[in-house]
Structure formats: C-alpha cells, structure tokens
C-alpha positions in Angstrom: 83.7 64.4 179.0 84.2 66.0 181.6 82.0 68.7 183.1 83.4 72.4 183.2 83.3 75.5 185.4 79.5 76.2 185.2 78.7 72.9 185.5 80.3 71.3 188.6 78.1 74.9 190.6 74.7 73.0 189.4 73.4 71.4 192.3 71.8 67.5 191.4 69.9 67.9 188.5 67.2 65.1 189.0 67.3 63.0 185.2 65.4 61.5 183.1 61.7 62.6 183.2 60.4 63.4 186.5 56.8 62.6 185.4 57.1 59.9 182.8 54.9 62.1 180.1 56.0 60.0 176.7 54.4 56.6 178.8 51.5 58.0 180.7 48.0 56.0 180.3 46.2 59.2 182.0 44.2 60.5 178.7 44.7 64.2 179.7 48.1 64.0 180.0 48.3 61.8 176.8 46.3 64.8 175.0 48.9 67.3 176.1 51.9 65.4 175.2 50.4 65.1 172.1 50.4 68.8 171.0 53.8 68.8 172.4 55.2 66.4 170.1 52.9 68.1 166.9 54.8 71.1 167.7 58.0 70.1 168.3 57.8 67.8 164.6 56.0 71.1 162.9 59.2 73.3 164.1 61.9 70.6 163.5 60.6 70.0 160.0 60.8 74.0 159.2 64.4 73.8 159.8 64.9 71.2 157.3 68.0 70.0 159.3 69.5 66.5 158.2 72.4 66.8 161.3 71.2 67.0 164.5 72.1 67.7 168.4 70.2 66.9 171.1 71.6 68.8 174.0 70.0 67.4 177.2 68.3 64.0 175.2 67.4 62.6 178.6 66.1 58.6 177.1 66.0 60.0 173.8 62.3 60.0 172.5 63.1 63.3 170.6 65.9 62.1 169.3 63.8 59.1 167.9 61.0 61.1 166.2 64.1 62.9 164.5 66.0 60.1 163.7 62.4 58.1 162.3 63.1 61.5 160.0 65.7 60.5 158.5 67.9 62.8 160.4 71.5 62.4 161.9 71.2 62.7 165.5 73.4 62.6 168.0 72.8 63.7 171.7 74.0 64.0 174.9 72.8 63.8 178.7 74.6 64.5 182.0 73.2 61.1 183.0 74.9 57.5 182.0 71.7 56.1 182.7 69.7 58.1 180.4 72.2 58.0 177.9 71.9 54.4 178.0 68.1 54.1 177.6 68.6 56.2 175.1 71.0 53.9 173.2 68.4 51.0 174.2 65.7 52.9 172.2 65.0 50.5 169.1 64.3 53.3 166.9 67.2 54.9 167.9 69.4 51.8 167.2 67.6 51.4 164.0 68.4 54.6 162.4 72.1 54.8 164.2 71.6 57.7 166.4 74.2 57.9 168.6 74.8 59.2 172.5 77.5 60.4 174.6 77.4 62.0 178.2 78.3 64.9 178.3 77.5 68.4 179.9 75.4 71.2 177.8 78.2 73.7 179.6 81.0 71.6 177.7 80.0 71.9 174.3 82.3 73.2 171.7 81.7 75.1 168.3 83.8 73.2 165.5 83.4 70.2 167.7 79.6 69.9 168.5 78.0 72.2 165.5 74.8 70.9 164.0 72.2 72.5 161.5 69.9 71.9 164.4 70.7 71.9 167.9 67.3 70.6 169.9 67.1 71.6 173.8 63.4 70.9 175.3 63.1 70.6 178.6 66.0 71.3 179.9 66.9 75.0 181.0 64.8 75.7 183.4 66.9 72.8 185.4 69.9 74.8 185.3 71.2 77.4 187.2 72.9 79.8 184.4 70.4 79.1 181.4 71.4 81.7 179.2 75.7 80.2 179.7 74.1 77.5 178.0 72.1 79.9 175.6 75.3 81.2 174.7 77.1 78.0 174.1 73.9 76.1 172.4 73.8 79.5 169.8 77.4 79.5 168.8 76.2 75.6 168.0 73.5 76.4 165.7 74.5 76.1 161.7 71.8 78.1 161.8 68.6 76.2 163.7 67.9 75.8 167.4 64.7 74.7 168.9 64.4 75.0 172.8 61.4 74.3 175.2 60.9 75.3 178.7 57.3 74.8 180.6 55.1 77.5 180.9 54.3 79.4 183.8 52.3 79.9 185.8 49.9 78.1 183.9 52.3 74.4 184.4 52.2 74.4 188.1 48.9 75.5 188.4 48.2 72.6 186.3 50.2 70.3 188.7 48.4 71.7 191.5 45.1 70.9 190.0 46.3 67.2 189.3 47.2 67.1 192.8 50.8 66.7 192.5 53.7 69.5 194.3 51.2 70.7 196.6 53.7 71.3 199.2 56.0 72.9 196.9 52.9 74.9 195.5 53.2 73.2 191.7 57.0 73.8 191.2 58.1 70.1 189.7 61.6 68.9 191.4 64.7 70.1 189.8 62.7 73.3 188.2 64.7 76.3 189.3 64.3 78.4 186.5 60.3 80.1 186.0 59.3 81.8 182.6 56.3 83.1 181.2 55.9 83.2 177.4 56.9 86.9 177.2 59.8 86.5 179.7 61.2 83.3 177.9 61.2 84.6 174.2 62.6 87.8 175.6 65.6 86.2 177.0 66.2 83.8 173.5 65.2 87.6 171.7 68.8 88.5 173.5 70.7 85.7 171.5 69.2 84.9 168.3 66.6 85.4 166.0 63.1 83.9 166.9 62.0 82.2 163.4 58.8 80.8 164.7 57.0 80.0 168.0 54.1 77.1 169.2 52.6 77.5 172.6 51.4 73.5 172.8 50.0 73.8 176.9 51.4 74.0 179.5 54.4 74.5 177.2 56.6 77.4 175.2 58.6 76.3 172.3 60.7 78.1 169.9 62.8 78.0 166.6 65.6 80.6 166.5 68.2 81.4 164.1 71.9 82.0 165.7 73.1 85.5 164.5 74.3 85.2 160.9 72.1 82.1 160.4 70.6 81.6 157.0 67.7 79.3 156.5 63.7 80.5 155.5 61.4 82.5 158.4 58.3 80.7 158.9 
C-alpha cells in the first residue's frame, strides 16, 4: 500500500512504543497500563463487533486482545518492522489475525470497512489528525474506538518520572496535544460519542459513525 499525499507530508514517525508500556515491570506504570487495557476491553465489548480493523496496530498487543476474544482482526501499520512483530505474536498467529503495511490515510471505504475500527495512540503523531479521523469514521460500520494521551497530565507524569525533561515532558513524536475536552470536541465534529473512559493518563472514546446503528452505553 503506497502512502498517499497526506502521508507523504508527514515527518518521520517513531514506530512502535517509544516506552515499552506493555512489557514494563515498573509497578506504577503497570497499574496505569492495566487501567488503559481495562477501559479498552470495556469499550471494545460495548461494540459487540465481530470484525475489527486496527489502524496503527504497532506490535499488535491490542489486536491480540481482540483476537483472543474471538474477533476477526486485521491490522495495518506504516512500519514493516512492527508489522512483522504483530504477525509473530503467538496469540495473533493462533487466532488468524492478519497484518499489512500501510498508511491510515490510504484506507478506503468499501475495501477496509469494519464493524469496529480501532485507532489507539496514533492521532497524536500525525500532522493532519482530523484528515485521518475522517478516513477512520468513513470505515466505521458503525463503531470507532480511539485513544490519545490526556494533556497536560501526560507531560506532568513524564516529568515526574524524569523522562523528556528537555522537552518539558513531551514524548518524542507527539505532535498533537489534547485535553479531554478538546479531544472530545474534535471527535464530536465527526461522529457521535457513545461512551468515554479516562484511564490515567489517557482519553479513550467509543464513537458511532453518522447514520450508524448500535445501542448507546
């Protein structure tokens, strides 16, 4: 899949998790990640979707959770390296999850639609997040599940842990910064917000595409 014009304008994006949050042994970080995963499972199950597309799947950790739930999972990521890691994940392999190299900007309605589209920890890396969001909403039949770091809490926690002090706590590659309110305001311009979770330090929302059907939580 060849990146489109918008993708070509993007600066290089750090691929994978800059901080290995899913494998960390730090007890505080594990507690925070546990809250993130609990919220993710809760919102994904509200959708009751059998067919899932994860845009910006990274190493495939969230895809593995959904595949283990018995869903049909397809993931895409801009990095060939992390796509290979996602394919090598034993859970993904056991459940037949499929992964491809590609850009979120190039996904196409009618070809890449899914009952649930997942895009977690991606939009903050993009120069044109609303362009990507419009693409994702167009694929959601009817649900979209998205998450981003919640600012300024994200930066404060980074600085308290001694990370990225010269950048005032900003994680490398984070180009966009949203408070919970500003992120939900942006989402509301494109989709109906069905349910919201706020696992520290993230904002996570399940949305329904305009005209989509589903029961509100």
